[in-house]
LODRENZA-190309 format. One record per atom (N, C-alpha, C): x, y, z; residue in one letter. Coordinates in nm, 4 decimals. Example, Ala and Ser with C-alpha at 12.3 -4.5 7.8 and 13.67 -1.06 7.14 Angstrom:
<nodes>
{node {1.3190; -0.5690; 0.7800}; A}
{node {1.2300; -0.4500; 0.7800}; A}
{node {1.3200; -0.3300; 0.7800}; A}
{node {1.2850; -0.2250; 0.7080}; S}
{node {1.3670; -0.1060; 0.7140}; S}
{node {1.2900; 0.0030; 0.7870}; S}
</nodes>
This chain:
<nodes>
{node {10.0503; 4.4986; 7.3236}; M}
{node {10.1032; 4.4248; 7.3680}; M}
{node {10.1059; 4.2536; 7.3073}; M}
{node {10.2332; 4.1897; 7.2716}; S}
{node {10.2486; 4.0895; 7.2143}; S}
{node {10.2189; 3.9591; 7.3191}; S}
{node {10.1744; 3.8188; 7.2883}; K}
{node {10.1291; 3.7354; 7.3976}; K}
{node {10.2742; 3.7222; 7.5028}; K}
{node {10.3908; 3.7938; 7.4633}; S}
{node {10.4968; 3.7819; 7.5688}; S}
{node {10.4986; 3.8811; 7.6695}; S}
{node {10.4079; 3.9677; 7.6273}; G}
{node {10.3807; 4.1005; 7.7287}; G}
{node {10.4752; 4.2254; 7.6858}; G}
{node {10.5462; 4.1969; 7.5782}; N}
{node {10.5960; 4.3202; 7.5332}; N}
{node {10.5330; 4.3952; 7.4275}; N}
{node {10.5609; 4.5068; 7.3930}; S}
{node {10.4939; 4.6419; 7.2550}; S}
{node {10.5322; 4.5707; 7.1600}; S}
{node {10.4764; 4.6144; 7.0681}; S}
{node {10.4741; 4.5746; 6.9077}; S}
{node {10.6242; 4.5697; 6.8713}; S}
{node {10.6990; 4.5057; 6.9281}; G}
{node {10.8129; 4.4816; 6.8334}; G}
{node {10.8937; 4.6115; 6.7807}; G}
{node {10.8533; 4.7265; 6.8411}; G}
{node {10.9416; 4.8537; 6.8078}; G}
{node {10.8779; 4.9127; 6.6574}; G}
{node {10.7857; 4.8702; 6.6008}; R}
{node {10.7173; 4.9214; 6.4983}; R}
{node {10.6522; 5.0597; 6.5385}; R}
{node {10.7189; 5.1927; 6.4756}; A}
{node {10.6766; 5.2829; 6.5163}; A}
{node {10.5215; 5.3281; 6.5043}; A}
{node {10.4418; 5.3939; 6.5783}; G}
{node {10.3085; 5.4071; 6.5998}; G}
{node {10.2161; 5.3159; 6.6086}; G}
{node {10.2591; 5.1841; 6.6492}; I}
{node {10.1909; 5.0838; 6.6525}; I}
{node {10.1895; 5.0319; 6.7996}; I}
{node {10.0362; 5.0078; 6.8652}; K}
{node {10.0792; 4.9408; 6.9808}; K}
{node {9.9486; 4.8705; 7.0319}; K}
{node {9.9092; 4.8473; 7.1164}; Q}
{node {9.7652; 4.7476; 7.1373}; Q}
{node {9.6666; 4.8191; 7.2036}; Q}
{node {9.5739; 4.7726; 7.1406}; H}
{node {9.4587; 4.8511; 7.1867}; H}
{node {9.3616; 4.7559; 7.2506}; H}
{node {9.2625; 4.8236; 7.3454}; I}
{node {9.1639; 4.7296; 7.3798}; I}
{node {9.0267; 4.7914; 7.3325}; I}
{node {8.9211; 4.7309; 7.2855}; V}
{node {8.8458; 4.7957; 7.2487}; V}
{node {8.6986; 4.7147; 7.2965}; V}
{node {8.5927; 4.7733; 7.3633}; S}
{node {8.4762; 4.7188; 7.4090}; S}
{node {8.3590; 4.7566; 7.3378}; S}
{node {8.3143; 4.6633; 7.2784}; V}
{node {8.2016; 4.6813; 7.2340}; V}
{node {8.0723; 4.6509; 7.2864}; V}
{node {7.9420; 4.6962; 7.2552}; L}
{node {7.8150; 4.6019; 7.3327}; L}
{node {7.7305; 4.6221; 7.1612}; L}
{node {7.7064; 4.4960; 7.1583}; V}
{node {7.6330; 4.4628; 7.0424}; V}
{node {7.4919; 4.3937; 7.0528}; V}
{node {7.4077; 4.3853; 6.9592}; E}
{node {7.2797; 4.2820; 6.9630}; E}
{node {7.3134; 4.1742; 6.9333}; E}
{node {7.2622; 4.0723; 7.0901}; N}
{node {7.3068; 3.9361; 7.0329}; N}
{node {7.2532; 3.8405; 6.9281}; N}
{node {7.2784; 3.8573; 6.8166}; R}
{node {7.2212; 3.8144; 6.6536}; R}
{node {7.3470; 3.7358; 6.6085}; R}
{node {7.2685; 3.6365; 6.5136}; A}
{node {7.3892; 3.5733; 6.4395}; A}
{node {7.4467; 3.6439; 6.2933}; A}
{node {7.5720; 3.6486; 6.3117}; G}
{node {7.6414; 3.6904; 6.2052}; G}
{node {7.6934; 3.8587; 6.2664}; G}
{node {7.6855; 3.8804; 6.3713}; T}
{node {7.7605; 3.9888; 6.4379}; T}
{node {7.8723; 3.9902; 6.4366}; T}
{node {7.9370; 3.8777; 6.4926}; L}
{node {8.0763; 3.8547; 6.5317}; L}
{node {8.1450; 3.8569; 6.3747}; L}
{node {8.0863; 3.8209; 6.2898}; S}
{node {8.1445; 3.8070; 6.1540}; S}
{node {8.1649; 3.9856; 6.1076}; S}
{node {8.0503; 4.0420; 6.1157}; R}
{node {8.0510; 4.1981; 6.0743}; R}
{node {8.1732; 4.2621; 6.1520}; R}
{node {8.2028; 4.2545; 6.2997}; V}
{node {8.2532; 4.3274; 6.3815}; V}
{node {8.4069; 4.2757; 6.3262}; V}
{node {8.4467; 4.1443; 6.3435}; S}
{node {8.5701; 4.0917; 6.3214}; S}
{node {8.6103; 4.1252; 6.1769}; S}
{node {8.5110; 4.1409; 6.0546}; G}
{node {8.5692; 4.1634; 5.9484}; G}
{node {8.6199; 4.3388; 5.9255}; G}
{node {8.5464; 4.4111; 5.9921}; L}
{node {8.6375; 4.5405; 5.9870}; L}
{node {8.7727; 4.5575; 6.0079}; L}
{node {8.8043; 4.4753; 6.1344}; F}
{node {8.9545; 4.4898; 6.1799}; F}
{node {9.0533; 4.4163; 6.0502}; F}
{node {8.9866; 4.3044; 6.0104}; S}
{node {9.0636; 4.2466; 5.9306}; S}
{node {9.0803; 4.3171; 5.8022}; S}
{node {9.0003; 4.4063; 5.7315}; R}
{node {8.9910; 4.4495; 5.6283}; R}
{node {9.0841; 4.5646; 5.6380}; R}
{node {9.1153; 4.6135; 5.7651}; R}
{node {9.1949; 4.7428; 5.7899}; R}
{node {9.3336; 4.7028; 5.8309}; R}
{node {9.3849; 4.5703; 5.8188}; G}
{node {9.5076; 4.5031; 5.8194}; G}
{node {9.5359; 4.5021; 5.9824}; G}
{node {9.4477; 4.4811; 6.1004}; F}
{node {9.4520; 4.4938; 6.2302}; F}
{node {9.4332; 4.3373; 6.2566}; F}
{node {9.5513; 4.2878; 6.2876}; N}
{node {9.5315; 4.1372; 6.3724}; N}
{node {9.4773; 4.1478; 6.5151}; N}
{node {9.3911; 4.0594; 6.5207}; I}
{node {9.3087; 4.0298; 6.6584}; I}
{node {9.3844; 3.9251; 6.7270}; I}
{node {9.3928; 3.9999; 6.8480}; D}
{node {9.5252; 3.9160; 6.9427}; D}
{node {9.4387; 3.8612; 7.0333}; D}
{node {9.3096; 3.8834; 7.0804}; S}
{node {9.2091; 3.8743; 7.1249}; S}
{node {9.0840; 3.8937; 7.0970}; S}
{node {8.9788; 3.8028; 7.1091}; L}
{node {8.8530; 3.8262; 7.1192}; L}
{node {8.7452; 3.7453; 7.1912}; L}
{node {8.6802; 3.8255; 7.2782}; T}
{node {8.6043; 3.7757; 7.3777}; T}
{node {8.4529; 3.8039; 7.3670}; T}
{node {8.3548; 3.7236; 7.3407}; V}
{node {8.2530; 3.7635; 7.3492}; V}
{node {8.1298; 3.6682; 7.4458}; V}
{node {8.0564; 3.7629; 7.5049}; G}
{node {7.9463; 3.7180; 7.5957}; G}
{node {7.8093; 3.7845; 7.6296}; G}
{node {7.7191; 3.7233; 7.6676}; E}
{node {7.5977; 3.7889; 7.6909}; E}
{node {7.6374; 3.8802; 7.8280}; E}
{node {7.5833; 3.9892; 7.8354}; T}
{node {7.5787; 4.0992; 7.9321}; T}
{node {7.4286; 4.0662; 8.0202}; T}
{node {7.4298; 4.1271; 8.1227}; E}
{node {7.3313; 4.1052; 8.2407}; E}
{node {7.1734; 4.1218; 8.1406}; E}
{node {7.1892; 4.1512; 7.9892}; D}
{node {7.0515; 4.1572; 7.9463}; D}
{node {7.0774; 4.0303; 7.8028}; D}
{node {7.0294; 3.9438; 7.8365}; P}
{node {7.0855; 3.8298; 7.7214}; P}
{node {7.0351; 3.8711; 7.5786}; P}
{node {6.9912; 3.9738; 7.5362}; S}
{node {6.9762; 4.0287; 7.4106}; S}
{node {7.1096; 4.0834; 7.3413}; S}
{node {7.1730; 4.1520; 7.4418}; I}
{node {7.3081; 4.1942; 7.4311}; I}
{node {7.4357; 4.1438; 7.4706}; I}
{node {7.5323; 4.1463; 7.4019}; S}
{node {7.6820; 4.0946; 7.4000}; S}
{node {7.7605; 4.1952; 7.4287}; S}
{node {7.8645; 4.1544; 7.5254}; R}
{node {7.9855; 4.2580; 7.5164}; R}
{node {8.0893; 4.1685; 7.4536}; R}
{node {8.1438; 4.2492; 7.3360}; M}
{node {8.2828; 4.1746; 7.2548}; M}
{node {8.4177; 4.2856; 7.3578}; M}
{node {8.5199; 4.1990; 7.3774}; T}
{node {8.6297; 4.2944; 7.4084}; T}
{node {8.7306; 4.2037; 7.3285}; T}
{node {8.8230; 4.3258; 7.2582}; I}
{node {8.8884; 4.2844; 7.1521}; I}
{node {8.9987; 4.3590; 7.1627}; I}
{node {9.1044; 4.2896; 7.1643}; A}
{node {9.2587; 4.3323; 7.1769}; A}
{node {9.3260; 4.3089; 7.0220}; A}
{node {9.3622; 4.4310; 7.0041}; V}
{node {9.4190; 4.4473; 6.8576}; V}
{node {9.5448; 4.5107; 6.8427}; V}
{node {9.6372; 4.5087; 6.7703}; T}
{node {9.7649; 4.5545; 6.7653}; T}
{node {9.7742; 4.6226; 6.6450}; T}
{node {9.8038; 4.7502; 6.6450}; G}
{node {9.7917; 4.8562; 6.4936}; G}
{node {9.7948; 4.9636; 6.5413}; G}
{node {9.7848; 5.0475; 6.4393}; E}
{node {9.7873; 5.2263; 6.4417}; E}
{node {9.6876; 5.2832; 6.4916}; E}
{node {9.7276; 5.4040; 6.5663}; E}
{node {9.6062; 5.4684; 6.6450}; E}
{node {9.4946; 5.5298; 6.5540}; E}
{node {9.5395; 5.5741; 6.4473}; R}
{node {9.4539; 5.6508; 6.3454}; R}
{node {9.3791; 5.5570; 6.2487}; R}
{node {9.4714; 5.4320; 6.2247}; V}
{node {9.3484; 5.3397; 6.1630}; V}
{node {9.2256; 5.2775; 6.2659}; V}
{node {9.2719; 5.2577; 6.4085}; L}
{node {9.1978; 5.2293; 6.4941}; L}
{node {9.0711; 5.3313; 6.5097}; L}
{node {9.1001; 5.4654; 6.4990}; E}
{node {8.9832; 5.5590; 6.4975}; E}
{node {8.9259; 5.5092; 6.3811}; E}
{node {8.9332; 5.5117; 6.2493}; Q}
{node {8.8533; 5.4726; 6.1569}; Q}
{node {8.7509; 5.3726; 6.1762}; Q}
{node {8.8372; 5.2320; 6.2251}; I}
{node {8.7666; 5.1449; 6.2582}; I}
{node {8.6420; 5.1712; 6.3494}; I}
{node {8.6746; 5.2227; 6.4936}; V}
{node {8.5717; 5.2746; 6.6004}; V}
{node {8.4340; 5.3069; 6.5145}; V}
{node {8.4695; 5.4316; 6.4156}; K}
{node {8.3976; 5.5001; 6.3329}; K}
{node {8.3067; 5.4186; 6.2479}; K}
{node {8.3483; 5.3217; 6.2084}; Q}
{node {8.2759; 5.2135; 6.1032}; Q}
{node {8.2052; 5.1149; 6.1967}; Q}
{node {8.2699; 5.0904; 6.3249}; L}
{node {8.1678; 5.0430; 6.3821}; L}
{node {8.0746; 5.0749; 6.4414}; L}
{node {8.0725; 5.2096; 6.4849}; E}
{node {7.9405; 5.2906; 6.5309}; E}
{node {7.8095; 5.2861; 6.4395}; E}
{node {7.8651; 5.2761; 6.2899}; K}
{node {7.7646; 5.2812; 6.2114}; K}
{node {7.7098; 5.1601; 6.1644}; K}
{node {7.7829; 5.0489; 6.2348}; L}
{node {7.7032; 4.8869; 6.2050}; L}
{node {7.5651; 4.8949; 6.2657}; L}
{node {7.4658; 4.8412; 6.2203}; I}
{node {7.3373; 4.8246; 6.2617}; I}
{node {7.3181; 4.7618; 6.4063}; I}
{node {7.4189; 4.6342; 6.4136}; D}
{node {7.4070; 4.5777; 6.5424}; D}
{node {7.4769; 4.6187; 6.6702}; D}
{node {7.5569; 4.7128; 6.6507}; V}
{node {7.6282; 4.7943; 6.7423}; V}
{node {7.6002; 4.8662; 6.8059}; V}
{node {7.5915; 4.8698; 6.9647}; I}
{node {7.4889; 4.9377; 7.0295}; I}
{node {7.5937; 5.0747; 7.1023}; I}
{node {7.7657; 5.0451; 7.1130}; A}
{node {7.8278; 5.1266; 7.1974}; A}
{node {7.9495; 5.0785; 7.1785}; A}
{node {8.0584; 5.1779; 7.1632}; V}
{node {8.1918; 5.1553; 7.1593}; V}
{node {8.2698; 5.2125; 7.2166}; V}
{node {8.3984; 5.1798; 7.2699}; R}
{node {8.4861; 5.2498; 7.3559}; R}
{node {8.6228; 5.1762; 7.3250}; R}
{node {8.7176; 5.2659; 7.3293}; E}
{node {8.8807; 5.2163; 7.3176}; E}
{node {8.8942; 5.2430; 7.4871}; E}
{node {8.8895; 5.1339; 7.5570}; L}
{node {8.9662; 5.1366; 7.6940}; L}
{node {9.0867; 5.1723; 7.7272}; L}
{node {9.1344; 5.2636; 7.8100}; E}
{node {9.2626; 5.3169; 7.8523}; E}
{node {9.3418; 5.1611; 7.9274}; E}
{node {9.4195; 5.1540; 7.8954}; P}
{node {9.5161; 5.0112; 8.0124}; P}
{node {9.5103; 5.0783; 8.1437}; P}
{node {9.5460; 5.1996; 8.1356}; S}
{node {9.5833; 5.2555; 8.2920}; S}
{node {9.4300; 5.2786; 8.3552}; S}
{node {9.3153; 5.2538; 8.2875}; S}
{node {9.1980; 5.2868; 8.3680}; S}
{node {9.0847; 5.1640; 8.3572}; S}
{node {9.1222; 5.0625; 8.2999}; C}
{node {9.0636; 4.9553; 8.3275}; C}
{node {9.0942; 4.8515; 8.3693}; C}
{node {9.0351; 4.7597; 8.4223}; L}
{node {9.0551; 4.6201; 8.4843}; L}
{node {9.0674; 4.4992; 8.3641}; L}
{node {9.1906; 4.4356; 8.3292}; R}
{node {9.1878; 4.3278; 8.2678}; R}
{node {9.2140; 4.2009; 8.3144}; R}
{node {9.1589; 4.0982; 8.2816}; R}
{node {9.1813; 3.9658; 8.3280}; R}
{node {9.1395; 3.8355; 8.2025}; R}
{node {9.2219; 3.7370; 8.2239}; E}
{node {9.2093; 3.6316; 8.1590}; E}
{node {9.2349; 3.4967; 8.2367}; E}
{node {9.1672; 3.3917; 8.1962}; I}
{node {9.1905; 3.2786; 8.2416}; I}
{node {9.2549; 3.1775; 8.1841}; I}
{node {9.3494; 3.1078; 8.2277}; I}
{node {9.4360; 3.0264; 8.1521}; I}
{node {9.3991; 2.8817; 8.2413}; I}
{node {9.4096; 2.7492; 8.1412}; L}
{node {9.3916; 2.6272; 8.2062}; L}
{node {9.5522; 2.5561; 8.1623}; L}
{node {9.6108; 2.5078; 8.2050}; V}
{node {9.7644; 2.4498; 8.1641}; V}
{node {9.7920; 2.3186; 8.2497}; V}
{node {9.8145; 2.2419; 8.1423}; K}
{node {9.8469; 2.0941; 8.2031}; K}
{node {9.9905; 2.0890; 8.1958}; K}
{node {10.0192; 2.0170; 8.3020}; I}
{node {10.1724; 2.0113; 8.3194}; I}
{node {10.2182; 1.8808; 8.3399}; I}
{node {10.3342; 1.8294; 8.2820}; G}
{node {10.3818; 1.6912; 8.3286}; G}
{node {10.4384; 1.7020; 8.4661}; G}
{node {10.3743; 1.6326; 8.5552}; A}
{node {10.3870; 1.6497; 8.6800}; A}
{node {10.3980; 1.4838; 8.7524}; A}
{node {10.5179; 1.4257; 8.7679}; D}
{node {10.5246; 1.3081; 8.8725}; D}
{node {10.5576; 1.3372; 8.9954}; D}
{node {10.5710; 1.2114; 9.0827}; E}
{node {10.5351; 1.2821; 9.1958}; E}
{node {10.6885; 1.3360; 9.2521}; E}
{node {10.7944; 1.3253; 9.1444}; K}
{node {10.9350; 1.4054; 9.1842}; K}
{node {10.8993; 1.5449; 9.1921}; K}
{node {10.8233; 1.6231; 9.0627}; V}
{node {10.8220; 1.7261; 9.0331}; V}
{node {10.7093; 1.7899; 9.1052}; V}
{node {10.5943; 1.7428; 9.1639}; R}
{node {10.4757; 1.7611; 9.1886}; R}
{node {10.4844; 1.8774; 9.2688}; R}
{node {10.5410; 1.8599; 9.4050}; P}
{node {10.5461; 1.9855; 9.5004}; P}
{node {10.6171; 2.1207; 9.4574}; P}
{node {10.7084; 2.0811; 9.3578}; A}
{node {10.7561; 2.2406; 9.3178}; A}
{node {10.6381; 2.2903; 9.2108}; A}
{node {10.5857; 2.2202; 9.1530}; V}
{node {10.4609; 2.2521; 9.0820}; V}
{node {10.3366; 2.3075; 9.1627}; V}
{node {10.3192; 2.2384; 9.2882}; L}
{node {10.1974; 2.2960; 9.3643}; L}
{node {10.2658; 2.4401; 9.4227}; L}
{node {10.3924; 2.4371; 9.4430}; E}
{node {10.4199; 2.5438; 9.5031}; E}
{node {10.3957; 2.6823; 9.4129}; E}
{node {10.4665; 2.6264; 9.3146}; I}
{node {10.4675; 2.7488; 9.2019}; I}
{node {10.3046; 2.8149; 9.1842}; I}
{node {10.2064; 2.7077; 9.1689}; A}
{node {10.0559; 2.7493; 9.1354}; A}
{node {10.0043; 2.8372; 9.2799}; A}
{node {10.0867; 2.7983; 9.3960}; G}
{node {10.0296; 2.8425; 9.5101}; G}
{node {10.0987; 2.9795; 9.5231}; G}
{node {10.2109; 3.0255; 9.4850}; I}
{node {10.2685; 3.1620; 9.4899}; I}
{node {10.1602; 3.2507; 9.3952}; I}
{node {10.1205; 3.1772; 9.2581}; F}
{node {10.0354; 3.2555; 9.1808}; F}
{node {9.8746; 3.2611; 9.1856}; F}
{node {9.8494; 3.1940; 9.3502}; R}
{node {9.7331; 3.2149; 9.3743}; R}
{node {9.6379; 3.1271; 9.2510}; R}
{node {9.6877; 3.0359; 9.2040}; A}
{node {9.6328; 2.9790; 9.0932}; A}
{node {9.5862; 2.8342; 9.1783}; A}
{node {9.4566; 2.7450; 9.0972}; R}
{node {9.3852; 2.6648; 9.1768}; R}
{node {9.4347; 2.5154; 9.0657}; R}
{node {9.4488; 2.4117; 9.1369}; I}
{node {9.4577; 2.2930; 9.0889}; I}
{node {9.3132; 2.2261; 9.0873}; I}
{node {9.2910; 2.2177; 8.9256}; V}
{node {9.1408; 2.1532; 8.9363}; V}
{node {9.1685; 1.9975; 8.8745}; V}
{node {9.3029; 1.9715; 8.8358}; D}
{node {9.2825; 1.7888; 8.8120}; D}
{node {9.4252; 1.7289; 8.8306}; D}
{node {9.4356; 1.6187; 8.8758}; V}
{node {9.5520; 1.5630; 8.9306}; V}
{node {9.5287; 1.4329; 8.8908}; V}
{node {9.6323; 1.3783; 8.8008}; S}
{node {9.6782; 1.2262; 8.7494}; S}
{node {9.8280; 1.1943; 8.8273}; S}
{node {9.8331; 1.0753; 8.7791}; Q}
{node {9.9691; 1.0271; 8.8146}; Q}
{node {10.1042; 1.0893; 8.7267}; Q}
{node {10.0571; 1.1341; 8.6330}; T}
{node {10.1640; 1.1994; 8.5842}; T}
{node {10.1556; 1.3415; 8.5504}; T}
{node {10.0308; 1.4141; 8.5490}; T}
{node {10.0037; 1.5409; 8.5273}; T}
{node {9.9122; 1.5933; 8.6225}; T}
{node {9.9232; 1.7456; 8.6262}; I}
{node {9.8374; 1.8334; 8.6896}; I}
{node {9.8139; 1.9544; 8.6284}; I}
{node {9.6773; 1.9677; 8.6480}; T}
{node {9.6071; 2.0948; 8.5445}; T}
{node {9.5884; 2.2211; 8.6388}; T}
{node {9.6479; 2.3195; 8.6114}; V}
{node {9.6099; 2.4605; 8.7099}; V}
{node {9.5308; 2.5525; 8.6323}; V}
{node {9.4391; 2.5856; 8.7065}; E}
{node {9.3582; 2.7403; 8.6723}; E}
{node {9.4039; 2.8367; 8.6949}; E}
{node {9.4100; 2.9634; 8.6532}; A}
{node {9.4789; 3.0681; 8.7168}; A}
{node {9.4096; 3.1724; 8.5999}; A}
{node {9.3858; 3.3260; 8.6855}; T}
{node {9.3437; 3.3998; 8.6506}; T}
{node {9.3855; 3.5388; 8.6979}; T}
{node {9.4054; 3.6400; 8.5966}; G}
{node {9.4715; 3.7553; 8.6210}; G}
{node {9.4960; 3.8331; 8.5140}; G}
{node {9.6120; 3.9366; 8.5425}; N}
{node {9.6345; 4.0079; 8.4109}; N}
{node {9.7474; 3.9445; 8.3387}; N}
{node {9.7813; 3.9671; 8.2106}; L}
{node {9.8531; 3.8873; 8.1179}; L}
{node {9.9871; 3.8977; 8.1686}; L}
{node {10.0626; 3.9928; 8.2548}; E}
{node {10.2055; 3.9872; 8.3031}; E}
{node {10.1896; 3.8537; 8.4362}; E}
{node {10.0929; 3.8562; 8.4894}; K}
{node {10.0703; 3.7501; 8.6318}; K}
{node {10.1100; 3.6542; 8.5447}; K}
{node {9.9906; 3.5871; 8.4366}; L}
{node {9.9780; 3.4652; 8.3640}; L}
{node {10.1214; 3.4225; 8.2746}; L}
{node {10.1824; 3.5275; 8.1946}; N}
{node {10.2942; 3.5058; 8.1619}; N}
{node {10.4266; 3.4533; 8.2647}; N}
{node {10.4233; 3.5179; 8.3591}; G}
{node {10.5189; 3.4995; 8.4785}; G}
{node {10.4467; 3.3278; 8.5175}; G}
{node {10.3235; 3.2973; 8.5365}; L}
{node {10.3258; 3.1639; 8.5800}; L}
{node {10.3390; 3.0891; 8.4929}; L}
{node {10.3334; 3.1095; 8.3562}; L}
{node {10.3695; 3.0210; 8.2429}; L}
{node {10.5115; 2.9899; 8.2490}; L}
{node {10.6038; 3.1296; 8.2718}; L}
{node {10.7471; 3.1194; 8.2348}; L}
{node {10.8166; 2.9824; 8.3645}; L}
{node {10.7449; 3.0133; 8.4677}; L}
{node {10.7786; 2.9164; 8.5830}; L}
{node {10.7667; 2.7790; 8.5607}; L}
{node {10.6725; 2.7379; 8.4937}; L}
{node {10.5998; 2.6115; 8.4763}; L}
{node {10.6548; 2.5405; 8.3607}; L}
{node {10.6920; 2.6289; 8.2744}; R}
{node {10.7835; 2.5877; 8.1212}; R}
{node {10.8599; 2.4653; 8.1706}; R}
{node {10.9633; 2.4949; 8.2196}; P}
{node {11.0770; 2.4174; 8.2545}; P}
{node {11.0076; 2.2293; 8.3168}; P}
{node {10.8841; 2.2504; 8.3502}; Y}
{node {10.8363; 2.1111; 8.3812}; Y}
{node {10.7478; 2.0357; 8.2842}; Y}
{node {10.7482; 2.0856; 8.1647}; G}
{node {10.6859; 2.0759; 8.0698}; G}
{node {10.5316; 2.0943; 8.0189}; G}
{node {10.5179; 2.1866; 7.9940}; I}
{node {10.3673; 2.2441; 7.9284}; I}
{node {10.3373; 2.1724; 7.8518}; I}
{node {10.2077; 2.0537; 7.8662}; L}
{node {10.1482; 1.9322; 7.7851}; L}
{node {10.0348; 2.0049; 7.6917}; L}
{node {9.9408; 2.1040; 7.7593}; E}
{node {9.8596; 2.1898; 7.6992}; E}
{node {9.8415; 2.3125; 7.7838}; E}
{node {9.7648; 2.3898; 7.7006}; L}
{node {9.7529; 2.5199; 7.7476}; L}
{node {9.5956; 2.5787; 7.6731}; L}
{node {9.5073; 2.6364; 7.7344}; A}
{node {9.3811; 2.7082; 7.6837}; A}
{node {9.3742; 2.8296; 7.7502}; A}
{node {9.3546; 2.9241; 7.7060}; R}
{node {9.3230; 3.0688; 7.7158}; R}
{node {9.2080; 3.1130; 7.6827}; R}
{node {9.1360; 3.1777; 7.7854}; T}
{node {8.9781; 3.2552; 7.7365}; T}
{node {8.9830; 3.3667; 7.6602}; T}
{node {9.1030; 3.4635; 7.7046}; G}
{node {9.1020; 3.5727; 7.5881}; G}
{node {9.0865; 3.6932; 7.7128}; G}
{node {9.0937; 3.8147; 7.6912}; L}
{node {9.0962; 3.9077; 7.7531}; L}
{node {8.9344; 3.9257; 7.7635}; L}
{node {8.9283; 3.9949; 7.9151}; V}
{node {8.7772; 4.0489; 7.9424}; V}
{node {8.8440; 4.1976; 7.9968}; V}
{node {8.7790; 4.2891; 7.9861}; A}
{node {8.7648; 4.3906; 8.0614}; A}
{node {8.6633; 4.4783; 8.0799}; A}
{node {8.7011; 4.5507; 8.1945}; L}
{node {8.6108; 4.6502; 8.2564}; L}
{node {8.6761; 4.8026; 8.2868}; L}
{node {8.6132; 4.8989; 8.2487}; E}
{node {8.6407; 5.0450; 8.2959}; E}
{node {8.6560; 5.0168; 8.4560}; E}
{node {8.7274; 5.0954; 8.5212}; R}
{node {8.7357; 5.1273; 8.6671}; R}
{node {8.6578; 5.2422; 8.7142}; R}
{node {8.6002; 5.2264; 8.8240}; G}
{node {8.5248; 5.3454; 8.8405}; G}
{node {8.3986; 5.3326; 8.8046}; G}
{node {8.3356; 5.4523; 8.8085}; L}
{node {8.2301; 5.5052; 8.7477}; L}
{node {8.2035; 5.4741; 8.6072}; L}
{node {8.2664; 5.4879; 8.5132}; N}
{node {8.2563; 5.4833; 8.3847}; N}
{node {8.2139; 5.3447; 8.3274}; N}
{node {8.1033; 5.3500; 8.2619}; V}
{node {8.0182; 5.2372; 8.2195}; V}
{node {7.9750; 5.2448; 8.0844}; V}
{node {7.9806; 5.1620; 8.0089}; L}
{node {7.9720; 5.1184; 7.8888}; L}
{node {7.8236; 5.0498; 7.8805}; L}
{node {7.7343; 5.1075; 7.8343}; S}
{node {7.6097; 5.0484; 7.8404}; S}
{node {7.5234; 5.1019; 7.7257}; S}
{node {7.3924; 5.0460; 7.7212}; V}
{node {7.3038; 5.0967; 7.6167}; V}
{node {7.3047; 5.2533; 7.6408}; V}
{node {7.2616; 5.2812; 7.7528}; N}
{node {7.2365; 5.4061; 7.7847}; N}
{node {7.3713; 5.5102; 7.7799}; N}
{node {7.4815; 5.4514; 7.7924}; S}
{node {7.5774; 5.5536; 7.8345}; S}
{node {7.6558; 5.6274; 7.6868}; S}
{node {7.6120; 5.5599; 7.5480}; A}
{node {7.6615; 5.6338; 7.4210}; A}
{node {7.5640; 5.6632; 7.3347}; A}
{node {7.5582; 5.7635; 7.3054}; A}
{node {7.4243; 5.7782; 7.2031}; A}
{node {7.4844; 5.7503; 7.0802}; A}
{node {7.4262; 5.6682; 7.0185}; K}
{node {7.4501; 5.6232; 6.8518}; K}
{node {7.4203; 5.7035; 6.7269}; K}
{node {7.5124; 5.7332; 6.6963}; T}
{node {7.4579; 5.7939; 6.5702}; T}
{node {7.4941; 5.7041; 6.4340}; T}
{node {7.3645; 5.6955; 6.3649}; K}
{node {7.3585; 5.5978; 6.2929}; K}
{node {7.3262; 5.6784; 6.1491}; K}
</nodes>
């Protein structure tokens, strides 16, 4: 999906993919992994990296738009990288996806009640208020966050920051050091 929530603009065979990658937490790993995508013509829509429960291992959640067959080649190449422990494409129907946004809105005393009401509808938190602005924090899936932004836009979005997508598979499916035998 694009940031607007639509699919890839009608290009045949092209769709958004979410790839979860466990990697050794070392300098240069991010560059090597992202380089595989760019060399194959994939634009990375979102890239989020953070430590796992083991500080020596990081989880990368990569949202990319491209052809399935090319993604399969990238996954095979990722599995060959020394720093990569495990790789899995996550199916949208069987994973939880979340993102956090901070959005600063122009909101004087006249429009402040409407902005507060919109934030409440989306279960967003007010994290800062000044005489002329309100900053809202919201967590959710892409559709929810885009809906919130759509309703806030008429009030004047002054700044927007997004964390990028994080995702985990639902249920018992686990991507871990022990869950995928790596062939090198």
